[in-house]
C-alpha positions in Angstrom: 34.1 116.2 -123.5 36.3 118.7 -125.2 40.0 119.1 -125.7 42.2 117.3 -123.2 45.8 118.6 -122.7 47.2 115.3 -121.2 48.1 112.7 -123.8 47.8 109.1 -122.6 51.2 107.3 -122.8 51.4 104.0 -120.9 49.0 102.3 -118.6 49.4 103.7 -115.1 50.7 100.9 -112.7 47.8 101.6 -110.3 45.4 100.5 -113.1 47.1 97.1 -113.0 46.5 96.7 -109.3 42.8 97.7 -109.2 40.1 95.6 -110.8 38.5 97.0 -114.0 35.0 97.2 -112.6 36.2 99.5 -109.8 38.0 101.7 -112.3 34.8 102.0 -114.3 32.8 102.7 -111.2 35.2 105.6 -110.5 34.3 107.2 -113.8 30.6 106.8 -113.1 31.1 108.4 -109.7 33.0 111.4 -111.2 30.2 111.9 -113.7 27.6 111.6 -111.0 29.3 114.2 -108.9 29.5 116.6 -111.8 25.9 116.2 -112.8 24.7 116.4 -109.2 26.4 119.8 -108.8 25.3 121.1 -112.2 21.7 120.1 -111.4 21.9 121.6 -107.9 23.2 124.8 -109.5 20.3 124.9 -112.0 17.8 124.3 -109.2 19.4 127.2 -107.3 19.1 129.5 -110.3 15.4 128.5 -110.6 14.8 129.5 -107.0 14.2 126.0 -105.8 17.1 126.1 -103.4 17.8 128.9 -101.0 20.9 130.2 -99.3 24.2 129.4 -101.1 26.4 126.5 -102.1 30.0 125.9 -102.9 30.6 123.8 -106.0 33.6 121.5 -106.6 33.1 121.3 -110.4 36.6 120.5 -111.8 37.8 118.8 -108.6 36.1 115.4 -109.1 39.3 113.4 -109.4 40.6 114.3 -105.9 37.3 113.5 -104.2 36.8 110.1 -105.9 40.4 109.1 -106.1 40.9 109.5 -102.3 37.7 107.7 -101.4 37.6 104.9 -104.0 39.8 102.5 -102.0 38.1 103.1 -98.6 36.0 100.4 -96.8 32.6 100.9 -95.3 34.2 101.1 -91.8 36.6 103.8 -92.8 35.8 107.5 -92.2 36.0 110.9 -93.9 35.7 114.5 -92.7 34.6 116.9 -95.4 34.5 120.6 -96.2 32.0 123.3 -97.3 32.9 122.1 -100.8 32.1 118.5 -100.0 29.5 117.1 -102.4 32.0 114.9 -104.2 33.4 113.6 -100.9 29.8 112.6 -99.9 29.1 110.7 -103.1 32.6 109.1 -103.0 31.7 107.7 -99.6 28.5 106.2 -100.8 25.9 109.0 -100.2 22.6 108.7 -102.1 22.1 111.7 -104.4 18.3 111.8 -103.8 18.8 112.2 -100.1 21.5 114.9 -100.8 19.0 116.7 -103.0 16.4 116.5 -100.3 18.9 118.0 -97.9 19.5 120.9 -100.3 15.8 121.4 -100.7 15.4 121.5 -96.9 13.2 118.4 -96.8 12.6 115.9 -94.0 14.0 113.1 -96.1 17.4 114.7 -96.3 20.5 113.3 -94.5 20.1 115.9 -91.8 16.3 116.2 -92.1 16.7 119.5 -94.0 18.6 121.2 -91.1 22.1 121.1 -92.6 21.8 122.1 -96.3 24.7 122.0 -98.7 27.5 122.6 -96.2 26.6 120.2 -93.4 25.7 116.8 -95.0 26.7 113.9 -92.8 26.0 110.2 -92.9 27.6 108.4 -89.9 26.3 105.0 -91.1 28.6 105.3 -94.1 31.5 106.8 -92.2 30.9 110.3 -93.4 31.5 112.4 -90.2 30.2 115.5 -91.9 31.0 118.5 -93.9 32.1 121.6 -92.1 31.5 125.3 -92.7 34.5 126.3 -90.6 37.8 126.5 -92.6 39.9 123.7 -91.2 37.1 122.6 -88.8 37.3 119.0 -89.9 41.0 118.5 -89.1 40.8 118.1 -85.3 37.6 116.0 -85.7 39.5 113.6 -88.0 42.3 113.4 -85.6 39.9 112.6 -82.7 38.3 109.8 -84.8 41.7 108.4 -85.7 42.7 108.4 -82.0 39.5 106.5 -81.2 40.4 103.9 -83.9 43.8 103.4 -82.5 42.6 103.1 -78.9 40.1 100.4 -80.1 42.8 98.6 -82.0 40.9 98.7 -85.3 42.4 98.9 -88.8 40.1 101.6 -90.1 41.5 104.9 -91.4 40.3 108.5 -91.6 40.6 110.6 -94.7 40.5 114.3 -93.8 39.7 116.7 -96.7 40.5 120.4 -96.4 41.3 123.3 -98.8 44.5 125.3 -99.4 43.1 128.1 -97.2 43.1 125.8 -94.2 46.8 125.1 -94.3 47.5 128.5 -92.6 45.0 127.9 -89.8 46.2 126.8 -86.4 44.1 123.7 -86.4 46.1 122.4 -89.4 49.4 122.6 -87.5 48.0 121.3 -84.2 46.3 118.4 -85.9 49.3 117.3 -88.0 51.5 117.5 -84.9 49.2 115.5 -82.7 48.6 112.9 -85.4 52.3 112.4 -85.9 53.1 112.1 -82.2 50.5 109.4 -81.8 51.1 107.8 -85.2 47.4 108.0 -85.9 45.7 106.4 -89.0 44.7 109.6 -90.7 45.4 110.8 -94.2 45.4 114.6 -94.6 44.2 115.6 -98.1 44.6 119.2 -99.1 42.5 120.0 -102.2 44.6 122.9 -103.4 42.3 124.6 -105.9 44.6 127.7 -106.0 42.3 130.1 -104.1 41.0 130.5 -100.5 37.9 132.6 -101.5 39.7 135.2 -103.6 43.2 134.9 -102.1 45.6 133.0 -104.3 47.8 130.4 -102.6 50.9 132.1 -104.0 50.1 135.2 -101.9 48.9 133.4 -98.8 51.4 130.6 -98.3 55.2 130.8 -98.0 56.1 127.3 -99.3 55.9 126.4 -102.9 53.9 123.2 -102.2 51.7 122.7 -99.2 52.9 119.1 -98.9 56.3 120.5 -97.9 54.9 121.3 -94.5 54.6 117.6 -93.7 58.4 117.6 -93.0 57.9 119.8 -90.0 55.7 117.0 -88.4 57.9 114.1 -89.5 55.4 112.5 -91.9 55.5 111.9 -95.6 54.1 114.6 -97.9 53.4 114.3 -101.6 52.0 116.7 -104.2 50.1 115.1 -107.0 48.2 116.3 -110.1 44.7 116.4 -108.6 43.1 116.4 -112.1 44.5 113.0 -112.9 42.6 110.2 -111.1 45.5 107.8 -111.6 47.9 110.0 -109.8 45.5 110.6 -106.9 44.9 106.8 -106.6 48.6 106.1 -106.4 48.9 108.5 -103.5 45.7 107.2 -101.8 46.9 103.6 -102.1 50.2 104.4 -100.4 48.7 106.6 -97.7 45.9 104.1 -96.8 48.3 101.1 -96.7 50.7 103.1 -94.4 47.8 104.2 -92.1 46.4 100.6 -91.8 49.9 99.2 -91.0 50.2 101.5 -88.0 52.9 103.7 -89.6 51.0 107.0 -89.0 49.7 109.9 -91.0 50.5 111.3 -94.4 49.8 114.6 -96.1 48.6 114.4 -99.7 48.3 117.7 -101.7 46.0 117.4 -104.8 46.7 120.4 -107.1 43.4 121.1 -108.8 41.0 123.9 -109.7 37.4 124.9 -109.1 35.8 126.0 -112.3 33.1 127.9 -110.5 33.5 130.7 -108.1 34.0 130.3 -104.4 30.2 130.3 -103.8 27.2 131.4 -105.7 27.8 135.0 -104.6 31.3 135.1 -106.1 31.7 137.5 -109.1 35.1 136.0 -110.1 36.9 139.3 -110.4 40.2 138.0 -109.0 41.1 135.6 -111.8 41.1 135.8 -115.6 38.9 134.0 -118.1 42.1 132.7 -119.7 43.1 131.0 -116.5 39.7 129.4 -116.0 39.6 128.2 -119.6 43.1 126.7 -119.4 42.1 124.6 -116.4 38.8 123.8 -118.0 40.8 122.2 -120.9 42.2 119.8 -118.3 38.8 118.4 -117.3 39.5 115.5 -114.9 36.6 113.5 -116.2 37.7 113.8 -119.8 41.3 112.9 -118.9 40.2 109.8 -117.0 37.7 108.7 -119.6 40.3 109.0 -122.3 42.7 106.8 -120.3 40.1 104.1 -119.8 39.2 104.1 -123.5 42.8 104.1 -124.7 43.8 101.2 -122.4 40.7 99.1 -123.4 39.2 99.3 -119.9 35.9 100.7 -121.2 34.2 101.3 -124.5 32.2 104.2 -125.8 28.9 102.3 -125.7 29.5 101.7 -122.0 30.3 105.3 -121.3 27.2 106.5 -123.1 25.0 104.0 -121.1 26.7 105.2 -117.9 25.9 108.8 -118.7 22.2 107.9 -119.4 22.0 106.0 -116.2 23.5 109.0 -114.3 20.9 111.3 -115.9 18.1 109.0 -114.8 19.4 108.9 -111.3 19.7 112.7 -111.1 16.2 113.2 -112.5 14.8 110.7 -110.0 16.7 112.4 -107.2 15.3 115.8 -108.0 11.8 114.4 -108.2 12.2 112.7 -104.9 13.4 115.9 -103.2 10.6 118.0 -104.6 8.0 115.5 -103.6 9.4 115.0 -100.1 7.6 116.6 -97.1 9.0 119.6 -95.4 10.0 119.2 -91.7 7.2 119.5 -89.2 7.3 122.6 -87.0 6.6 120.4 -84.0 10.0 118.8 -84.5 11.9 122.0 -84.4 13.9 121.1 -81.3 14.4 117.4 -82.2 18.1 116.4 -82.2 19.1 119.6 -80.4 21.3 119.1 -77.4 20.0 121.0 -74.5 20.0 121.0 -70.7 16.9 119.3 -69.3 14.9 122.1 -67.7 13.6 120.0 -64.8 17.1 118.8 -63.9 18.4 122.3 -64.0 15.6 123.4 -61.6 16.8 120.8 -59.1 20.4 122.0 -59.3 21.9 119.2 -61.3 24.7 120.0 -63.7 24.6 118.7 -67.3 
């Protein structure tokens, strides 16, 4: 996996509270996210996928760490860089590939593509191409949960660029007033497109902004799964108990550009390499190995299993049928023409 800057010291306390099979599954999911995105990128370069995509390579610990402890009846809202969130919430890679390829068997029947994958059956309320667009949706879902007196929670992912949008402040304020069961997760990867967070945001840590809305805020190392898990455990328990929202800032880094059209002229190769040396998958794998929670043979078998799943998923996507032109308007919300003719309002 390459050089890892972080040296394992003692077993993180959160590892003592979570069963070993779940901790091993977290590693598999992180590897799956990485290989899914690398394979999608390769398919794009071969001309098999059109449009663009936003890769989260380097951010796997925040996506899996914040979703690992969720139940099937919990929810997430995602972002344009949301493939890891989807897999963390149980999405099937073959249907994700099919969506990328614009096929009928994709999650949104090929209509959504990379930026708009949703799976309501798994509590994934959808990725969003609008910066900060998922914040008010998450708050609405959390309000619904509270009104129904359920103990589900909502994890709302957004990037550092969204913390200066009005929707961010409105959503945190509303959630705090109503003590809603929502966890706001800022994946701070240092850049909103090409704008560094140091130039765009006045506070040193985005989590500091939680104080303005009377909720806890914490900044964690988003490349260390154990640190993300600690924050997730606390935030989820708080939300389930009816104590209201929390803001978690995961400081991480995207090793690829903003999108496939990004020429990466705003950051140095030295910066990218320095963050690459802190690979979240390598750090977590080393922790599991050093604490005897996994062995090298299991890791190798896990990687082979992931490769087989990726190959199967790509084959499924390529062999799947394209959408039928006759279904063009299916699932499109529209005013019934006959009712409109009669003067009825929608």
